[in-house]
N, C-alpha and C positions, 0 to 999 in steps of 0.2 A: 646610626650616627653617633650614639653615645660613646663607643670605643674611640672614634676619631676625635670627638669633641674634647676629651681630656688632653689628647696630644696637641691639639690646636690651641687650647686655652693657655698653655704654658707660655705662649708668645704675647699674651695680653696681661695687663696689670690687674684687671678685674677677673676674679674666678667665678663670678656669678653670671657669666654670659651664656646665652642659649645658642643652639645651632643657628637659629634665625639671626641672632646678632652677628655671628661669624659670617654667615652668608651675605648679610647686608654690608659688611665692612671689608670682606676679603676681596682683593683684586688679583685674580690669577695672572694678569699680565705683568705683575711685579715679581713674578717667580719664574724660574727656568732660564735665567740669564747667568752668564759667567761673572762672578764677582772678582774684583781686584782689590786687594788690601795693600795699603801703602802707609808711609809715615811722612807727615808734613815737616816743614822747616823747624817747627817747634817740638818735634819728636812725638806729636800726637798721631794716633792712628786715623787713617781715612779709609772709607769703604765706598766703592762705586760698583755699578753694574754695567757690563758691556752689552747694551741693547743691540748694538750693531752686529753682534755675533749670533743673533737669532735666539728664539725661545724654544727649548726642548730639553730633554733630559741629557745634558751634556755628559759624555763619558770621557772624551779625550779631545784636547785641542793642541795643535802643534803649529808654531809659527816657523815658517821655512826661511831659508837664507836671504831672500830678498827683503825681509822684514816688513812685507806688505801682505803676504798670503798666509792665511790661517786655515788649516784643515781641521774639521770638526766632525766628530762621530756621535751617533745616538744609537747605542746597541739595543737590539730588541726586535720584536716582530713589527713589521710595517713601519719601520723607522728609516732614517736617512743618513747620508754622507754629504757633508756640506763643505763649501769653500767660501771664505770671506777674503776679498781683496781690498785693502785699504787704499785710500786716495794718496796718502803720504807714507813713506817708510817710517816705521816705529811709532805710528800714531793710528790707533784703532778707532778713533772718534768718528770717522766717516768712510764710507766705501760701499761696495756692493756684495750681496750674498748670493750664492749659487747653490743649486741642488744637483747632485750627480745623477746622470742617466746612464745606466749600465745595460748593454745589450749583449746577449750571448750570440756569437757567430757560429756558423755551421761547423767550423773546425774546433769547436769547444773553447775557443779563446773569447775574450770579452772586449768590447769597445766601450770606452768611457768618454762621455761628453758632459758638458756643464750647461745647465739651464739657469739663466739669470732670473732670480726671484724678485730682486729689488735693490734699490740704492737709497741710502739715507745717512743721516748723522745721528749720533748718540742722543743729542738734545731733542731732535725732532721725534725720534722714536719714543723716548722717555715721555715726552709731552703727550703723545697719543696714548701710551700705556696708562698714564695718570689721569686721562680725561674722563674715565668712567666708561670707556668703550666696552661693548660686549660682543660676543661671537655673532649675535644676530645683527649687529651693526656692520659686520665685515662680510658676512655670507648670507645668502638665502640657501635653504636646504630642504630637501625632501627625501623620503626613503626611495630606494630603487624599486622599480616594478619587477617583482619576481614571478609574475604570472606566466611568463613564456619560457623560452629555452635558457635564459640567463638574465641576470639583473640588467635592466635598462633604465637610463636616466632620460628625463625630458630634454628636448632641444635647449641648448644654452647651459646645461648643467654637466658637471664632470663627476664621474664615479670616483670615490675614495674609500679606502678601508677605514673603519671606525675603530680606533685604538687597537687593542689586542684581540679583537673579535674578527670573525669572518664575514660580518655584515657590511654591506656597502651602503654608503650614503651619497646622495647627489648634491654637490655644492655648486653655487654660482657666486662668483665674486661680485660684490656690489660696487657700483661706480665710485671712484675716488678712494677706494680702500686698499689699493695695491701695496702701499708701504706697511699698513697694519697687517695685511695677510703675510707679506714676506718676512717681517721681523717678529711679529707677535704670534702668528700661527704658522711658523716655519715648517713644522712637521706636517 
């Protein structure tokens, strides 16, 4: 942890923080969102985060001609391709986020469909992110059972890849956490 601690401490005023201090004060749900930098009427800079565009390692975002649809990519292993559709043109403050589902056809072409992950407003999602919510508040999780022919999850759980590993984890969305899962655990 020491190597990373010095990198993290540069964001804090006090240089005598420990890793425990950082862990207790760091909120991962405030990171991984697309920032927007603007200038207010007085010429002062403003900074905001687009929580509506999901939380992941954004690589590219493109707003298309309807000024409502944003395509978002997250390049890497076990990552995704997403689409956000705003409720109102030129206003990303509320709308729905979708994950791409790609299926290879027998003729080597691909079929693309979209799975709605959730809908919400920037204010609602930011409030959840700042609430102190943790991963354990959003999902129940267990390791997959590897004792048979392949990894198996218990009933009610869904297998998912863990980060950049080949290990599977079984997740179950907790009741009432659909918005948190869609926008704060998008990947």
